[in-house]
C-alpha positions as CSV (number, residue, x, y, z in Angstrom):
1,M,0.0,0.0,0.0
2,N,1.4,3.4,-1.0
3,T,1.4,6.2,1.4
4,V,-1.2,8.9,0.7
5,K,0.7,12.1,0.1
6,L,-1.5,14.9,1.6
7,Y,1.1,17.6,0.6
8,E,0.2,16.9,-3.1
9,K,-3.4,17.8,-2.4
10,D,-2.7,20.8,-0.1
11,Q,0.8,22.1,0.3
12,Y,-0.4,24.5,3.0
13,L,-1.6,21.7,5.3
14,K,0.4,22.0,8.5
15,H,-1.3,19.3,10.7
16,C,-2.9,16.0,10.2
17,K,-3.7,12.8,11.9
18,A,-2.6,9.4,10.5
19,K,-2.7,5.8,11.3
20,L,0.6,3.9,12.1
21,V,1.0,1.2,9.5
22,D,4.5,-0.1,10.3
23,V,7.4,0.6,12.8
24,T,11.0,-0.5,12.9
25,E,13.4,0.2,15.7
26,S,16.9,1.3,14.9
27,G,18.9,2.2,18.0
28,K,17.3,5.3,19.5
29,D,15.5,5.9,16.2
30,F,12.1,4.6,15.1
31,I,11.2,4.3,11.4
32,L,7.5,5.0,11.1
33,V,5.2,4.3,8.1
34,L,1.8,6.0,8.1
35,D,-1.2,5.5,6.0
36,Q,-1.0,9.2,5.0
37,T,1.4,12.0,5.6
38,I,2.0,15.8,5.2
39,F,5.8,15.2,5.4
40,F,7.5,15.8,2.0
41,P,10.4,13.3,1.6
42,T,13.8,14.2,0.3
43,G,13.7,14.3,-3.5
44,G,14.0,16.3,-6.7
45,G,16.8,18.5,-5.2
46,Q,14.6,19.5,-2.2
47,S,15.3,18.6,1.4
48,C,12.7,16.8,3.4
49,D,10.2,18.4,5.8
50,K,11.0,18.8,9.5
51,G,8.5,18.6,12.3
52,K,7.1,16.3,14.9
53,I,5.0,13.1,15.2
54,N,3.4,12.9,18.6
55,D,5.8,15.6,19.8
56,F,8.8,13.6,18.8
57,E,11.3,15.2,16.4
58,V,11.3,13.9,12.8
59,S,15.0,13.8,11.7
60,D,14.5,12.4,8.2
61,V,11.8,11.6,5.7
62,Y,12.4,9.4,2.6
63,E,10.5,7.5,0.0
64,K,11.0,4.0,-1.4
65,E,8.6,2.5,-4.0
66,G,5.7,4.7,-3.1
67,I,6.1,4.3,0.7
68,I,7.2,7.2,2.8
69,F,9.4,6.5,5.9
70,H,9.7,8.9,8.8
71,K,12.7,8.7,11.1
72,V,11.9,9.7,14.6
73,R,14.3,10.2,17.5
74,C,12.9,9.0,20.9
75,N,15.0,9.6,23.9
76,D,12.4,8.0,26.1
77,S,13.3,4.3,26.1
78,N,9.8,3.4,27.4
79,I,8.0,4.7,24.4
80,V,5.8,2.1,22.6
81,W,4.5,2.4,19.1
82,N,1.6,0.2,18.3
83,I,0.4,-0.7,14.8
84,G,-3.0,0.9,14.2
85,D,-2.5,3.7,16.6
86,E,-3.5,7.2,15.6
87,V,-0.6,9.7,15.6
88,C,-0.5,13.5,15.2
89,C,1.7,15.0,12.6
90,E,3.0,18.6,12.5
91,I,5.4,20.1,10.0
92,D,7.9,22.9,10.7
93,W,6.0,25.4,8.5
94,E,8.8,28.0,8.3
95,H,11.2,25.3,6.9
96,R,8.5,24.0,4.5
97,F,7.5,27.5,3.2
98,L,11.2,28.4,2.7
99,N,11.6,25.3,0.6
100,M,8.5,26.2,-1.4
101,Q,9.9,29.7,-2.0
102,R,13.3,28.4,-3.0
103,H,12.1,25.6,-5.2
104,C,9.6,27.7,-7.1
105,G,12.2,30.5,-7.5
106,E,14.5,27.9,-9.1
107,H,11.8,26.8,-11.5
108,I,11.1,30.4,-12.6
109,L,14.8,31.2,-13.1
110,S,15.4,27.9,-15.0
111,G,12.4,28.6,-17.2
112,I,13.8,32.1,-18.1
113,F,17.2,30.6,-18.9
114,Y,15.5,28.1,-21.2
115,R,13.3,30.7,-22.9
116,E,15.9,33.4,-23.4
117,Y,19.1,31.4,-24.0
118,G,18.1,27.8,-24.7
119,G,19.7,26.8,-21.4
120,V,18.6,23.4,-20.1
121,N,18.7,22.8,-16.3
122,R,20.9,19.6,-16.0
123,G,21.3,19.8,-12.2
124,F,19.7,21.4,-9.2
125,H,20.6,21.3,-5.5
126,M,19.1,23.2,-2.6
127,G,22.0,23.5,-0.1
128,D,21.9,25.1,3.4
129,S,23.6,28.3,2.2
130,Y,22.6,28.6,-1.4
131,M,21.0,26.8,-4.4
132,T,22.8,25.8,-7.5
133,I,21.5,25.3,-11.0
134,D,23.6,23.8,-13.8
135,I,22.7,25.3,-17.1
136,N,23.7,23.6,-20.3
137,L,23.4,25.8,-23.4
138,E,22.2,23.1,-25.8
139,E,18.9,24.3,-27.3
140,N,20.2,27.5,-29.1
141,P,23.3,26.8,-31.2
142,A,23.9,30.6,-31.6
143,I,24.5,31.0,-27.8
144,T,27.7,29.3,-26.6
145,V,28.5,31.3,-23.5
146,L,26.6,32.6,-20.5
147,T,27.9,35.9,-19.2
148,W,27.2,37.8,-16.0
149,E,25.2,40.4,-17.9
150,M,23.0,37.6,-19.4
151,A,22.6,36.1,-15.9
152,E,21.6,39.5,-14.5
153,R,19.0,39.9,-17.3
154,A,17.6,36.5,-16.5
155,E,17.3,37.4,-12.8
156,Q,15.4,40.6,-13.7
157,L,13.0,38.7,-15.9
158,A,12.5,36.1,-13.2
159,N,11.7,38.7,-10.7
160,Q,9.2,40.3,-13.0
161,V,7.3,37.0,-13.1
162,I,7.4,36.9,-9.3
163,W,6.1,40.4,-8.9
164,S,3.3,39.8,-11.4
165,N,2.1,37.2,-8.9
166,A,1.6,34.6,-11.7
167,P,-0.4,31.5,-10.7
168,V,1.5,28.4,-9.9
169,V,-0.6,25.3,-10.7
170,I,0.4,21.7,-10.0
171,R,-1.4,19.1,-12.1
172,H,-1.2,15.4,-11.4
173,F,-1.4,12.8,-14.2
174,E,-1.5,9.0,-14.2
175,T,0.5,8.6,-17.4
176,N,2.9,10.8,-19.5
177,Q,0.5,10.7,-22.4
178,E,-2.0,12.8,-20.4
179,A,0.7,15.5,-19.9
180,A,2.0,15.4,-23.5
181,D,0.1,18.5,-24.6
182,L,1.6,20.8,-22.0
183,P,4.5,23.1,-23.1
184,L,7.2,21.3,-21.1
185,R,10.7,22.7,-21.1
186,K,12.1,19.2,-20.5
187,A,10.9,15.9,-21.9
188,L,9.3,13.5,-19.5
189,T,11.5,10.7,-18.3
190,I,8.9,8.9,-16.2
191,D,5.8,7.0,-17.4
192,K,3.3,7.3,-14.6
193,D,2.3,9.2,-11.4
194,I,3.5,12.5,-12.9
195,S,3.2,16.0,-11.3
196,I,3.6,19.0,-13.6
197,V,4.3,22.5,-12.1
198,C,3.3,25.4,-14.4
199,V,4.1,29.0,-13.5
200,G,1.8,31.4,-15.4
201,D,-0.6,30.8,-18.3
202,T,-0.2,27.4,-19.9
203,E,-0.3,29.0,-23.3
204,N,2.9,31.0,-22.6
205,P,4.2,29.9,-19.2
206,A,7.2,31.3,-17.4
207,D,8.0,27.6,-16.6
208,C,6.3,24.3,-17.1
209,V,8.1,21.1,-16.0
210,A,7.7,17.8,-14.2
211,C,8.5,18.2,-10.5
212,C,7.6,16.3,-7.3
213,G,8.4,19.2,-4.9
214,T,6.2,21.6,-3.0
215,H,5.4,25.1,-4.4
216,P,3.4,28.1,-3.4
217,S,0.1,28.7,-5.2
218,T,1.3,32.1,-6.6
219,A,4.7,33.3,-7.8
220,G,4.4,36.4,-5.7
221,Q,4.9,34.3,-2.5
222,V,8.5,33.6,-3.7
223,G,9.2,37.3,-3.0
224,L,12.6,37.6,-4.6
225,V,15.2,35.6,-6.5
226,K,18.8,36.6,-6.5
227,I,21.8,35.3,-8.5
228,L,24.9,35.2,-6.3
229,R,27.6,33.8,-8.6
230,L,28.2,32.3,-12.0
231,E,31.0,29.9,-12.9
232,N,32.0,27.4,-15.6
233,Y,31.3,23.8,-14.5
234,K,32.0,20.6,-16.4
235,G,31.2,22.3,-19.8
236,M,28.1,23.9,-18.3
237,F,27.4,27.1,-16.3
238,R,26.7,26.8,-12.6
239,I,24.4,29.4,-11.2
240,Y,24.6,30.1,-7.5
241,C,21.3,31.7,-6.3
242,E,18.8,32.2,-3.6
243,A,15.1,32.9,-3.2
244,G,12.5,33.9,-0.7
245,S,13.4,34.8,2.9
246,R,16.8,33.3,2.4
247,A,17.5,35.8,-0.4
248,M,16.4,38.5,2.0
249,E,18.7,37.3,4.7
250,I,21.6,37.5,2.3
251,F,20.6,41.0,1.2
252,N,20.5,42.0,4.9
253,T,24.0,40.6,5.5
254,Y,25.4,42.4,2.4
255,H,23.7,45.6,3.5
256,H,25.2,45.3,7.0
257,I,28.7,44.8,5.5
258,I,28.3,47.7,3.1
259,T,27.0,50.0,5.9
260,K,30.1,49.2,8.0
261,L,32.4,49.8,5.0
262,N,30.7,53.1,4.3
263,N,31.2,54.2,7.9
264,K,34.8,53.1,7.9
265,Y,35.7,55.0,4.6
266,S,33.3,57.9,5.3
267,A,31.6,57.0,2.0
268,N,28.2,56.1,0.6
269,S,27.3,53.3,-1.8
270,E,28.0,55.5,-4.9
271,D,31.6,56.4,-4.0
272,L,32.6,53.6,-1.7
273,L,34.7,51.7,-4.3
274,D,36.5,54.9,-5.3
275,K,37.4,55.7,-1.7
276,M,38.5,52.1,-1.1
277,A,40.8,52.3,-4.2
278,V,42.4,55.6,-2.9
279,Q,43.0,53.9,0.5
280,E,44.5,50.9,-1.2
281,E,47.0,53.1,-3.0
282,K,48.0,54.8,0.2
283,T,48.4,51.4,1.9
284,K,50.5,50.2,-1.0
285,A,52.8,53.3,-0.7
286,L,53.1,52.7,3.0
287,R,54.0,49.0,2.4
288,N,56.7,50.0,0.0
289,Q,58.1,52.5,2.5
290,F,58.0,50.0,5.2
291,H,59.9,47.5,3.0
292,L,62.6,50.0,2.3
293,L,63.0,50.8,6.0
294,R,63.2,47.0,6.9
295,Q,65.9,46.5,4.3
296,S,67.8,49.5,5.6
297,I,67.7,48.2,9.2
298,I,68.6,44.7,8.2
299,K,71.6,46.0,6.3
300,E,72.8,48.2,9.2
301,R,72.5,45.3,11.7
302,I,74.4,43.0,9.4
303,Q,77.2,45.6,9.1
304,A,77.3,46.2,12.9
305,L,77.4,42.4,13.6
306,S,80.2,42.0,10.9
307,I,82.3,44.6,12.8
308,D,81.7,42.7,16.1
309,L,82.7,39.4,14.5
310,E,85.9,40.9,13.1
311,A,86.8,42.3,16.5
312,L,86.3,38.9,18.1
313,K,88.9,37.3,15.8
314,T,91.7,39.2,17.5
315,S,90.1,39.2,20.9
316,S,91.1,37.0,23.9
317,D,87.4,36.4,24.6
318,Q,87.1,32.6,25.1
319,T,83.2,32.4,24.9
320,A,81.9,29.8,22.5
321,I,78.7,31.7,21.6
322,I,78.0,35.2,20.3
323,A,74.6,36.1,21.6
324,K,72.6,39.1,20.2
325,E,69.1,40.0,21.2
326,Y,66.6,41.8,18.9
327,N,63.0,42.2,20.0
328,D,61.9,44.7,17.4
329,M,62.2,42.5,14.3
330,A,60.3,39.6,12.7
331,L,61.9,36.2,12.7
332,D,62.2,36.2,8.9
333,D,64.3,39.3,9.1
334,L,66.5,37.8,11.9
335,L,67.0,34.7,9.7
336,T,68.1,37.0,6.8
337,I,70.7,38.7,9.1
338,G,72.0,35.4,10.4
339,R,72.3,33.7,7.0
340,A,74.2,36.7,5.6
341,L,76.8,36.2,8.4
342,T,77.1,32.4,8.2
343,P,80.2,32.3,6.0
344,H,82.1,34.6,8.3
345,L,81.3,32.8,11.6
346,T,84.1,31.2,13.7
347,K,81.8,30.7,16.7
348,L,78.2,29.9,17.2
349,L,75.9,32.9,16.7
350,A,72.7,33.0,18.7
351,I,70.1,35.6,17.8
352,I,67.4,35.9,20.4
353,S,63.8,37.2,20.0
354,R,62.1,37.3,23.4
355,T,59.0,38.6,21.6
356,D,58.7,35.1,20.0
357,N,60.4,33.1,22.8
358,T,62.8,32.0,20.1
359,V,66.5,31.4,19.7
360,L,68.0,31.2,16.2
361,L,71.4,29.5,15.9
362,F,73.9,30.0,13.1
363,S,77.3,28.5,12.3
364,N,79.7,28.0,9.4
365,G,78.7,24.3,9.4
366,K,81.5,23.0,11.7
367,I,79.1,23.2,14.6
368,D,75.8,21.4,13.8
369,C,73.0,23.8,14.8
370,G,70.2,21.4,14.1
371,K,71.9,18.7,16.3
372,L,72.3,21.2,19.2
373,V,68.6,22.1,19.1
374,K,67.5,18.4,18.8
375,E,69.7,17.3,21.7
376,N,69.3,20.2,24.1
377,A,66.1,22.2,23.5
378,A,63.7,19.6,24.9
379,I,65.5,19.7,28.3
380,Y,63.8,23.1,28.8
381,Q,60.5,22.2,27.1
382,G,61.7,23.7,23.9
383,K,61.0,22.4,20.4
384,G,62.3,23.2,16.9
385,G,64.8,22.0,14.4
386,G,67.0,22.9,11.5
387,N,70.2,21.9,9.7
388,N,73.9,22.2,10.3
389,T,74.2,25.9,9.5
390,N,71.0,27.3,11.0
391,A,68.2,26.1,13.4
392,R,65.6,27.5,15.7
393,A,64.4,26.6,19.2
394,I,61.1,27.8,20.6
395,F,60.4,27.9,24.4
396,P,57.2,28.2,26.4
397,K,58.9,30.8,28.7
398,N,61.6,33.5,28.2
399,D,63.5,32.3,31.3
400,F,64.3,29.1,29.5
401,I,66.2,31.0,26.8
402,D,69.0,32.1,29.1
403,T,69.4,28.6,30.6
404,F,69.5,27.1,27.1
405,I,72.2,29.5,26.0
406,D,74.2,28.8,29.2
407,L,73.9,25.0,28.6
408,L,75.2,25.4,25.0
409,E,78.1,27.6,26.1
410,K,79.2,24.9,28.6
411,H,78.6,22.1,26.1
412,L,80.7,23.8,23.4
413,R,83.6,24.6,25.7
């Protein structure tokens, strides 16, 4: 026995009573089969309805061979479902109506792409954040590419259909022969139990196609359809779009962002991009200036360290490590300094950055920096690594840096 689909007769039905026909237990879930239902199952690119059966949350609804299954989560282990019992069904109307808006919006937009550009809808998905429509330009050989301007025009035409409040009529047919006279934009691929959704006058509809989903009775209830992005996809064109209250949510988000940017740049929507471009040029000039200053400081410190290293060659200083501390430079800049001095080192050079709790070691290769870090840093909860000419050790506390340097000094002596 097939489940009676009440949503096909009245898509605005929010409550109903039904008789329990079958029940299967699966862990904490129960799979219920009812004699009739208002719950739309997942299908045709549309997600299933949400809601409750006897105040228990319905987590999934799906259909197999004409039978609709309702997955219900029951935290009460004592719940008993008896075959033949009457149950109360209630759908989450906000979720259902949003699906109706989105699905109908997709239909109207697909119909416009077909009518205007010969684009056939070869894929449709209603995701949580956006919908996608895959358009294949196959009906009009003169059109081989879909541009953003063409998409914007299709969006405008689709919204005109919505604002005209065109009727949305769903007709059910037993066989495809009965539906053959309708101006379908896609040929029927099923033989029986067919639902045709027609937006507008059947003589010249905005869209007319087979669909098992739920739709509002008039296009005006869709409210708005908005194309978000266009991209090439497997030889087709993928349209990212939204409709209904979800499109309004996206508009509100964009408006909030634009308002914050206008306030930040002391602009309005007309001159915002110009003011942002001016600020980007100023930022670019500052970055160039900063780069030149960095290079100048790096050069000066390399020269100063080179002088110190030359002095040490004739000094009686017996220390094994030359330690220098810089807390005003990035680690990458300190690496540049150390690597520039590597060929001239006769001792181990340790460059310390307390800002980063880091010690950088450099040598001419006779002292293996990587080995020193590997064998000694962990003693003071440090970690790091490197090679024979340079390595780094990172410590959780600054105090460990001095102890680590002292240990290396004694080790090398």
